[in-house]
C-alpha positions as a Python dict, from the first residue, in 0.01 Angstrom:
ca = {
    (1, 'M'): (0, 0, 0),
    (2, 'D'): (-106, -370, -141),
    (3, 'T'): (4, -725, -39),
    (4, 'A'): (161, -763, -414),
    (5, 'E'): (380, -440, -349),
    (6, 'T'): (453, -574, 23),
    (7, 'A'): (579, -913, -73),
    (8, 'A'): (799, -762, -409),
    (9, 'R'): (981, -517, -143),
    (10, 'L'): (1029, -799, 95),
    (11, 'R'): (1179, -1016, -170),
    (12, 'Q'): (1443, -752, -295),
    (13, 'E'): (1525, -690, 87),
    (14, 'V'): (1571, -1114, 148),
    (15, 'E'): (1816, -1090, -172),
    (16, 'E'): (2022, -764, -66),
    (17, 'L'): (2064, -968, 249),
    (18, 'K'): (2202, -1255, 93),
    (19, 'R'): (2477, -1072, -148),
    (20, 'Q'): (2589, -908, 200),
    (21, 'L'): (2652, -1203, 403),
    (22, 'E'): (2792, -1348, 83),
    (23, 'A'): (3050, -1067, 66),
    (24, 'Q'): (3141, -1104, 412),
    (25, 'R'): (3207, -1471, 415),
    (26, 'G'): (3433, -1450, 114),
    (27, 'T'): (3441, -1651, -217),
    (28, 'P'): (3427, -1995, -157),
    (29, 'D'): (3697, -2206, -288),
    (30, 'A'): (3669, -2478, -520),
    (31, 'S'): (3642, -2761, -262),
    (32, 'A'): (3319, -2606, -139),
    (33, 'A'): (3167, -2496, -439),
    (34, 'G'): (2977, -2809, -473),
    (35, 'Q'): (2840, -2746, -120),
    (36, 'I'): (2486, -2620, -60),
    (37, 'W'): (2489, -2314, 145),
    (38, 'R'): (2237, -2305, 478),
    (39, 'P'): (2202, -1992, 671),
    (40, 'S'): (2224, -1988, 1050),
    (41, 'G'): (1972, -1947, 1320),
    (42, 'L'): (2075, -1560, 1362),
    (43, 'T'): (2078, -1520, 992),
    (44, 'I'): (1707, -1663, 1008),
    (45, 'T'): (1606, -1447, 1327),
    (46, 'V'): (1696, -1144, 1148),
    (47, 'L'): (1518, -1219, 818),
    (48, 'F'): (1204, -1286, 1056),
    (49, 'L'): (1216, -997, 1232),
    (50, 'M'): (1293, -725, 917),
    (51, 'A'): (1000, -902, 708),
    (52, 'T'): (785, -874, 1015),
    (53, 'A'): (874, -507, 1059),
    (54, 'L'): (787, -481, 675),
    (55, 'I'): (473, -638, 668),
    (56, 'A'): (394, -430, 974),
    (57, 'G'): (490, -103, 810),
    (58, 'A'): (294, -179, 551),
    (59, 'F'): (-11, -271, 714),
    (60, 'V'): (29, 63, 927),
    (61, 'A'): (55, 260, 558),
    (62, 'G'): (-239, 94, 405),
    (63, 'Y'): (-496, -31, 683),
    (64, 'V'): (-502, 268, 907),
    (65, 'P'): (-566, 542, 659),
    (66, 'L'): (-832, 338, 515),
    (67, 'R'): (-996, 304, 835),
    (68, 'K'): (-976, 664, 916),
    (69, 'R'): (-1144, 739, 574),
    (70, 'N'): (-1422, 497, 621),
    (71, 'A'): (-1455, 660, 961),
    (72, 'I'): (-1479, 1021, 815),
    (73, 'I'): (-1756, 834, 534),
    (74, 'R'): (-1940, 748, 799),
    (75, 'S'): (-1978, 1037, 1009),
    (76, 'E'): (-2043, 1215, 722),
    (77, 'A'): (-2350, 1017, 627),
    (78, 'A'): (-2479, 1014, 986),
    (79, 'E'): (-2510, 1415, 946),
    (80, 'Q'): (-2683, 1403, 657),
    (81, 'E'): (-2890, 1140, 789),
    (82, 'Q'): (-2945, 1358, 1111),
    (83, 'A'): (-3060, 1686, 872),
    (84, 'L'): (-3343, 1795, 776),
    (85, 'P'): (-3497, 1803, 486),
    (86, 'R'): (-3521, 2130, 285),
    (87, 'M'): (-3839, 2244, 159),
    (88, 'A'): (-3947, 2562, -61),
    (89, 'V'): (-4288, 2742, 92),
    (90, 'I'): (-4430, 3053, -27),
    (91, 'R'): (-4650, 3275, 180),
    (92, 'V'): (-5034, 3219, 103),
    (93, 'E'): (-5125, 3616, 4),
    (94, 'R'): (-5443, 3793, -133),
    (95, 'S'): (-5506, 3915, -476),
    (96, 'S'): (-5347, 4221, -541),
    (97, 'R'): (-5660, 4316, -731),
    (98, 'Q'): (-5987, 4413, -524),
    (99, 'S'): (-6181, 4261, -836),
    (100, 'E'): (-6120, 3903, -910),
    (101, 'L'): (-6482, 3818, -988),
    (102, 'E'): (-6487, 3737, -1343),
    (103, 'L'): (-6775, 3483, -1458),
    (104, 'P'): (-6826, 3302, -1793),
    (105, 'G'): (-7181, 3367, -1970),
    (106, 'S'): (-7338, 3312, -2340),
    (107, 'I'): (-7532, 3638, -2441),
    (108, 'Q'): (-7861, 3586, -2509),
    (109, 'A'): (-8136, 3799, -2716),
    (110, 'V'): (-8359, 3997, -2455),
    (111, 'T'): (-8651, 3885, -2677),
    (112, 'E'): (-8626, 3628, -2887),
    (113, 'A'): (-8904, 3386, -3036),
    (114, 'P'): (-8951, 3099, -3279),
    (115, 'L'): (-9169, 3146, -3591),
    (116, 'L'): (-9362, 2818, -3635),
    (117, 'A'): (-9623, 2743, -3906),
    (118, 'R'): (-9959, 2798, -3834),
    (119, 'A'): (-10092, 2652, -4146),
    (120, 'E'): (-10077, 2340, -4365),
    (121, 'G'): (-9915, 2366, -4678),
    (122, 'Y'): (-9614, 2442, -4891),
    (123, 'I'): (-9435, 2746, -4873),
    (124, 'L'): (-9519, 2967, -5166),
    (125, 'R'): (-9335, 3299, -5128),
    (126, 'R'): (-9044, 3368, -4899),
    (127, 'M'): (-8923, 3722, -4877),
    (128, 'V'): (-8626, 3745, -4592),
    (129, 'D'): (-8305, 3596, -4544),
    (130, 'I'): (-8087, 3535, -4197),
    (131, 'G'): (-7975, 3859, -4120),
    (132, 'D'): (-8263, 4091, -4253),
    (133, 'R'): (-8370, 4342, -4001),
    (134, 'V'): (-8728, 4359, -3988),
    (135, 'T'): (-9018, 4542, -3843),
    (136, 'A'): (-9346, 4433, -3644),
    (137, 'G'): (-9603, 4322, -3912),
    (138, 'Q'): (-9370, 4270, -4164),
    (139, 'L'): (-9432, 3992, -4449),
    (140, 'L'): (-9235, 3712, -4427),
    (141, 'A'): (-9329, 3412, -4610),
    (142, 'E'): (-9652, 3317, -4755),
    (143, 'I'): (-9788, 2951, -4765),
    (144, 'A'): (-10027, 2778, -4979),
    (145, 'A'): (-10290, 2590, -4800),
    (146, 'P'): (-10519, 2422, -5053),
    (147, 'E'): (-10685, 2181, -4815),
    (148, 'I'): (-10775, 2529, -4586),
    (149, 'D'): (-10934, 2660, -4928),
    (150, 'Q'): (-11126, 2377, -4951),
    (151, 'Q'): (-11235, 2376, -4592),
    (152, 'I'): (-11349, 2725, -4630),
    (153, 'R'): (-11581, 2644, -4958),
    (154, 'Q'): (-11738, 2362, -4754),
    (155, 'A'): (-11773, 2544, -4426),
    (156, 'Q'): (-11980, 2817, -4639),
    (157, 'A'): (-12186, 2565, -4828),
    (158, 'A'): (-12257, 2399, -4467),
    (159, 'L'): (-12371, 2787, -4350),
    (160, 'Q'): (-12612, 2799, -4653),
    (161, 'Q'): (-12750, 2488, -4568),
    (162, 'V'): (-12820, 2583, -4201),
    (163, 'R'): (-12937, 2907, -4307),
    (164, 'A'): (-13211, 2789, -4537),
    (165, 'A'): (-13291, 2550, -4323),
    (166, 'L'): (-13381, 2836, -4051),
    (167, 'D'): (-13612, 2986, -4336),
    (168, 'Q'): (-13753, 2682, -4359),
    (169, 'A'): (-13803, 2677, -3991),
    (170, 'L'): (-13942, 3015, -3979),
    (171, 'A'): (-14202, 2956, -4240),
    (172, 'N'): (-14329, 2656, -4041),
    (173, 'Y'): (-14388, 2839, -3711),
    (174, 'E'): (-14548, 3100, -3908),
    (175, 'Q'): (-14801, 2878, -4043),
    (176, 'G'): (-14811, 2653, -3695),
    (177, 'K'): (-14916, 3028, -3534),
    (178, 'S'): (-15218, 3063, -3764),
    (179, 'N'): (-15296, 2720, -3749),
    (180, 'M'): (-15289, 2767, -3353),
    (181, 'E'): (-15496, 3100, -3391),
    (182, 'L'): (-15777, 2953, -3626),
    (183, 'A'): (-15804, 2648, -3354),
    (184, 'R'): (-15829, 2885, -3080),
    (185, 'I'): (-16058, 3102, -3254),
    (186, 'T'): (-16270, 2764, -3324),
    (187, 'A'): (-16272, 2608, -2975),
    (188, 'E'): (-16368, 3002, -2790),
    (189, 'R'): (-16683, 2962, -3049),
    (190, 'W'): (-16765, 2566, -2953),
    (191, 'A'): (-16721, 2638, -2621),
    (192, 'R'): (-17021, 2960, -2613),
    (193, 'L'): (-17218, 2719, -2792),
    (194, 'V'): (-17232, 2402, -2562),
    (195, 'A'): (-17288, 2641, -2277),
    (196, 'R'): (-17609, 2732, -2463),
    (197, 'G'): (-17693, 2418, -2534),
    (198, 'A'): (-17687, 2428, -2887),
    (199, 'V'): (-17396, 2174, -2942),
    (200, 'S'): (-17299, 1836, -2737),
    (201, 'K'): (-17073, 1856, -2519),
    (202, 'Q'): (-16825, 1579, -2718),
    (203, 'E'): (-16837, 1799, -3045),
    (204, 'N'): (-16662, 2085, -2841),
    (205, 'D'): (-16414, 1835, -2672),
    (206, 'Q'): (-16299, 1748, -2992),
    (207, 'Y'): (-16245, 2143, -3138),
    (208, 'Q'): (-16069, 2217, -2783),
    (209, 'A'): (-15829, 1928, -2839),
    (210, 'Q'): (-15760, 2007, -3175),
    (211, 'Y'): (-15665, 2405, -3029),
    (212, 'Q'): (-15418, 2225, -2766),
    (213, 'A'): (-15256, 2021, -3069),
    (214, 'Q'): (-15164, 2346, -3231),
    (215, 'S'): (-15043, 2558, -2940),
    (216, 'A'): (-14781, 2199, -2872),
    (217, 'N'): (-14689, 2230, -3277),
    (218, 'V'): (-14597, 2638, -3233),
    (219, 'Q'): (-14364, 2519, -2910),
    (220, 'A'): (-14208, 2276, -3135),
    (221, 'L'): (-14161, 2485, -3419),
    (222, 'E'): (-14031, 2778, -3203),
    (223, 'K'): (-13722, 2476, -3093),
    (224, 'A'): (-13665, 2388, -3439),
    (225, 'V'): (-13616, 2740, -3525),
    (226, 'A'): (-13403, 2803, -3189),
    (227, 'A'): (-13180, 2519, -3312),
    (228, 'Q'): (-13158, 2652, -3652),
    (229, 'R'): (-13001, 2935, -3517),
    (230, 'S'): (-12756, 2757, -3313),
    (231, 'N'): (-12690, 2587, -3659),
    (232, 'I'): (-12609, 2878, -3798),
    (233, 'A'): (-12366, 2974, -3512),
    (234, 'A'): (-12164, 2700, -3542),
    (235, 'A'): (-12102, 2748, -3905),
    (236, 'E'): (-12046, 3069, -3887),
    (237, 'A'): (-11781, 3007, -3652),
    (238, 'N'): (-11658, 2740, -3831),
    (239, 'V'): (-11619, 2957, -4146),
    (240, 'A'): (-11425, 3240, -3914),
    (241, 'R'): (-11200, 2954, -3770),
    (242, 'L'): (-11101, 2848, -4124),
    (243, 'D'): (-11076, 3262, -4216),
    (244, 'E'): (-10865, 3277, -3932),
    (245, 'L'): (-10652, 2984, -4033),
    (246, 'Q'): (-10652, 3112, -4368),
    (247, 'A'): (-10495, 3427, -4255),
    (248, 'Y'): (-10207, 3218, -4110),
    (249, 'R'): (-10138, 3174, -4449),
    (250, 'M'): (-9921, 3488, -4446),
    (251, 'V'): (-9594, 3490, -4165),
    (252, 'R'): (-9549, 3788, -4028),
    (253, 'A'): (-9288, 3966, -3803),
    (254, 'P'): (-9468, 3959, -3413),
    (255, 'F'): (-9190, 4205, -3357),
    (256, 'E'): (-8925, 4482, -3441),
    (257, 'G'): (-8557, 4276, -3506),
    (258, 'V'): (-8335, 4057, -3732),
    (259, 'I'): (-8403, 3708, -3861),
    (260, 'T'): (-8141, 3523, -3696),
    (261, 'L'): (-8260, 3145, -3866),
    (262, 'R'): (-8398, 3056, -4178),
    (263, 'N'): (-8515, 2708, -4176),
    (264, 'V'): (-8753, 2671, -4476),
    (265, 'D'): (-8699, 2754, -4859),
    (266, 'V'): (-8972, 2808, -5155),
    (267, 'G'): (-9158, 2460, -5233),
    (268, 'A'): (-9094, 2331, -4880),
    (269, 'L'): (-9386, 2107, -4749),
    (270, 'V'): (-9479, 2256, -4377),
    (271, 'N'): (-9731, 2122, -4121),
    (272, 'A'): (-9920, 2320, -3830),
    (273, 'G'): (-9782, 2391, -3527),
    (274, 'S'): (-9443, 2203, -3577),
    (275, 'T'): (-9252, 2336, -3833),
    (276, 'L'): (-9028, 2584, -3743),
    (277, 'L'): (-8999, 2855, -4020),
    (278, 'F'): (-8789, 3133, -3924),
    (279, 'R'): (-8640, 3313, -3545),
    (280, 'I'): (-8623, 3656, -3458),
    (281, 'A'): (-8474, 3845, -3191),
    (282, 'Q'): (-8404, 4162, -3068),
    (283, 'T'): (-8039, 4274, -3049),
    (284, 'G'): (-8069, 4612, -2925),
    (285, 'T'): (-8027, 4536, -2582),
    (286, 'L'): (-7886, 4170, -2492),
    (287, 'R'): (-7835, 3969, -2192),
    (288, 'T'): (-7680, 3726, -2011),
    (289, 'Y'): (-7655, 3521, -1703),
    (290, 'V'): (-7406, 3391, -1485),
    (291, 'N'): (-7367, 3150, -1191),
    (292, 'V'): (-7252, 3376, -907),
    (293, 'P'): (-7022, 3117, -646),
    (294, 'Q'): (-7195, 3097, -254),
    (295, 'S'): (-6867, 3284, -120),
    (296, 'N'): (-6991, 3617, -326),
    (297, 'S'): (-7358, 3589, -343),
    (298, 'T'): (-7452, 3798, -76),
    (299, 'F'): (-7250, 4095, -215),
    (300, 'V'): (-7491, 4080, -556),
    (301, 'K'): (-7702, 4396, -590),
    (302, 'L'): (-7965, 4505, -845),
    (303, 'G'): (-7830, 4755, -1048),
    (304, 'Q'): (-7534, 4692, -963),
    (305, 'P'): (-7278, 4759, -1240),
    (306, 'A'): (-7081, 4507, -1428),
    (307, 'Q'): (-6816, 4486, -1765),
    (308, 'L'): (-6844, 4223, -2019),
    (309, 'S'): (-6547, 4162, -2240),
    (310, 'V'): (-6526, 3894, -2560),
    (311, 'S'): (-6225, 3751, -2687),
    (312, 'N'): (-6244, 3864, -3043),
    (313, 'L'): (-6289, 4226, -2943),
    (314, 'P'): (-5985, 4262, -2751),
    (315, 'G'): (-5952, 4580, -2513),
    (316, 'R'): (-6336, 4662, -2527),
    (317, 'H'): (-6570, 4684, -2234),
    (318, 'F'): (-6937, 4700, -2260),
    (319, 'N'): (-7093, 4790, -1935),
    (320, 'G'): (-7399, 4621, -1814),
    (321, 'T'): (-7635, 4635, -1505),
    (322, 'V'): (-7739, 4354, -1290),
    (323, 'I'): (-8156, 4338, -1355),
    (324, 'R'): (-8255, 4049, -1143),
    (325, 'T'): (-8119, 3789, -948),
    (326, 'A'): (-8275, 3392, -838),
    (327, 'N'): (-8324, 3489, -485),
    (328, 'A'): (-8233, 3142, -422),
    (329, 'L'): (-7901, 2914, -466),
    (330, 'D'): (-7905, 2626, -675),
    (331, 'P'): (-7858, 2329, -408),
    (332, 'A'): (-7676, 2141, -656),
    (333, 'T'): (-7408, 2401, -778),
    (334, 'R'): (-7430, 2640, -452),
    (335, 'T'): (-7469, 2929, -680),
    (336, 'L'): (-7679, 3217, -756),
    (337, 'L'): (-7819, 3297, -1073),
    (338, 'V'): (-7740, 3649, -1173),
    (339, 'E'): (-7940, 3806, -1520),
    (340, 'I'): (-7721, 4103, -1707),
    (341, 'Q'): (-7842, 4344, -1949),
    (342, 'V'): (-7634, 4513, -2190),
    (343, 'P'): (-7677, 4777, -2442),
    (344, 'N'): (-7570, 4728, -2766),
    (345, 'G'): (-7659, 4999, -2956),
    (346, 'D'): (-7375, 4948, -3236),
    (347, 'G'): (-7446, 4595, -3291),
    (348, 'A'): (-7087, 4483, -3195),
    (349, 'L'): (-7240, 4172, -2947),
    (350, 'L'): (-7410, 3946, -3147),
    (351, 'P'): (-7634, 3614, -2928),
    (352, 'G'): (-7412, 3325, -2857),
    (353, 'M'): (-7119, 3482, -2818),
    (354, 'Y'): (-6913, 3345, -2532),
    (355, 'A'): (-6826, 3655, -2281),
    (356, 'Q'): (-6618, 3708, -1937),
    (357, 'V'): (-6829, 3921, -1698),
    (358, 'D'): (-6635, 4113, -1417),
    (359, 'L'): (-6852, 4156, -1128),
    (360, 'G'): (-6564, 4289, -895),
    (361, 'S'): (-6803, 4495, -671),
    (362, 'A'): (-6951, 4192, -585),
    (363, 'R'): (-6664, 4089, -338),
    (364, 'G'): (-6604, 4249, -9),
    (365, 'N'): (-6218, 4124, 25),
    (366, 'P'): (-5965, 4025, -235),
    (367, 'P'): (-5960, 3667, -302),
    (368, 'L'): (-5692, 3433, -172),
    (369, 'L'): (-5465, 3229, -417),
    (370, 'I'): (-5229, 2973, -445),
    (371, 'P'): (-5063, 2782, -698),
    (372, 'G'): (-5246, 2541, -874),
    (373, 'D'): (-4941, 2254, -827),
    (374, 'A'): (-4963, 2313, -451),
    (375, 'L'): (-5316, 2119, -435),
    (376, 'I'): (-5298, 1750, -351),
    (377, 'I'): (-5576, 1570, -466),
    (378, 'R'): (-5686, 1256, -220),
    (379, 'A'): (-5998, 1025, -177),
    (380, 'D'): (-6122, 1242, 171),
    (381, 'G'): (-6100, 1536, 22),
    (382, 'T'): (-5892, 1832, -139),
    (383, 'Q'): (-5545, 1945, 46),
    (384, 'V'): (-5218, 2156, 54),
    (385, 'A'): (-4882, 2053, 275),
    (386, 'M'): (-4900, 2360, 492),
    (387, 'V'): (-4577, 2411, 736),
    (388, 'R'): (-4655, 2521, 1071),
    (389, 'P'): (-4475, 2730, 1295),
    (390, 'D'): (-4246, 2457, 1441),
    (391, 'H'): (-4165, 2362, 1053),
    (392, 'T'): (-4336, 2075, 1116),
    (393, 'V'): (-4586, 1980, 755),
    (394, 'H'): (-4982, 1938, 829),
    (395, 'L'): (-5177, 1841, 539),
    (396, 'Q'): (-5456, 2143, 561),
    (397, 'M'): (-5805, 2046, 387),
    (398, 'I'): (-5940, 2311, 174),
    (399, 'E'): (-6238, 2445, 3),
    (400, 'V'): (-6128, 2580, -369),
    (401, 'G'): (-6318, 2841, -537),
    (402, 'R'): (-6285, 2994, -880),
    (403, 'D'): (-6002, 2817, -1106),
    (404, 'Y'): (-5760, 3125, -1273),
    (405, 'G'): (-5538, 2896, -1502),
    (406, 'D'): (-5211, 2873, -1263),
    (407, 'R'): (-5381, 3011, -972),
    (408, 'L'): (-5661, 2924, -753),
    (409, 'E'): (-5897, 3075, -518),
    (410, 'V'): (-5892, 2938, -141),
    (411, 'V'): (-6218, 3035, 16),
    (412, 'G'): (-6170, 2795, 301),
    (413, 'G'): (-5895, 2607, 529),
    (414, 'L'): (-5616, 2889, 496),
    (415, 'R'): (-5566, 3217, 627),
    (416, 'E'): (-5360, 3493, 495),
    (417, 'G'): (-5000, 3419, 591),
    (418, 'D'): (-5009, 3046, 588),
    (419, 'M'): (-4702, 2862, 483),
    (420, 'I'): (-4765, 2622, 191),
    (421, 'I'): (-4555, 2421, -8),
    (422, 'P'): (-4625, 2508, -349),
    (423, 'N'): (-4519, 2184, -566),
    (424, 'P'): (-4526, 1901, -255),
    (425, 'T'): (-4383, 1560, -309),
    (426, 'E'): (-4379, 1199, -150),
    (427, 'S'): (-4182, 1318, 144),
    (428, 'A'): (-4386, 1588, 276),
    (429, 'R'): (-4615, 1381, 486),
    (430, 'E'): (-4807, 1480, 809),
    (431, 'G'): (-4590, 1556, 1115),
    (432, 'V'): (-4197, 1536, 891),
    (433, 'K'): (-4038, 1810, 1038),
    (434, 'V'): (-3811, 2027, 724),
    (435, 'D'): (-3602, 2347, 677),
    (436, 'P'): (-3880, 2546, 512),
    (437, 'I'): (-3681, 2788, 229),
    (438, 'P'): (-3875, 3110, 159),
}
């Protein structure tokens, strides 16, 4: 009851008491009608006691319940403050599948080669296009190379010149040998004459010198013949080189396969060694490379089976085999490079496709999985809020493996059966005691 209601009741009680007193005293006469009525001391005392009683009753009726209600509220607040925060927890478990090692890879042709122009000129004819299957040695395009043709004619003319020079050198050599033989005979004759004293020694010396000169001339002519033979060999090699370059005008397939790229058309100018003409690939057997994490690298063996799947062929699985591994981990990613080859007899797989490779047998145990929302990413590392057996929170550092979308693989920091908070809030602090809700 509030103060206004108490005052109203008090006024009503006073008015009622005044009416009762007037009734007891009787109606005043005419002489006393003009006099003011004054209450006695007893009346004032009674009125005061009644007002005090009314005020006390109002106080008891209003204040005491209010105080009791406030005490109850404070007690409930204290109980709520003392209650432990309730936190949902989940148990760390291993995957239900033995195989959870699925890795992405890009499908490639085992044998693939770019075909570059080996001759300079322009495309005279083009016989194939993308998607065409070709056999080894099949003509793909022809290049018109007028400069090579001109160089061949020049080289052939130069070859004829050096051959003529060789013939001249041989003739000079034969003439020199004849002159040397005549000088030798003359020198021997004069030597016999000077021995008998028929001629002077000076004349003999002259003929002996002529013989030596002719002998030196023959040696020089012999070297000239050898030089001309070398010139002929060089000229013939140049002609052979140009003939081979001319053969490069015919672009042929190096092996059986399919044309996966055509980069030129008729009339296009091409440069030797730099212009890409075609790309050819063998698609009967394809391969893909995957990077196996360090935690699984020891389980990968040569000859191990693998399964490939592609998104555009749902429900189909392609059996492959591990052909080779790098036998060393990449120090940057801590992964092992593995090559897998897959038969592709029906041509369903195409080079360049994105595939998922299942290497299930390359795992010793199923992986530990946690929800992705359980991660706490901080500057000092990746953590999860783990609830200990004493119901206290511990921010545990973990090492994350593969990402499966809504789940993450844990390769270190947690054990099977540990309890973690799936979606921790700011209240999940280190050492806080909680009420776990499984």
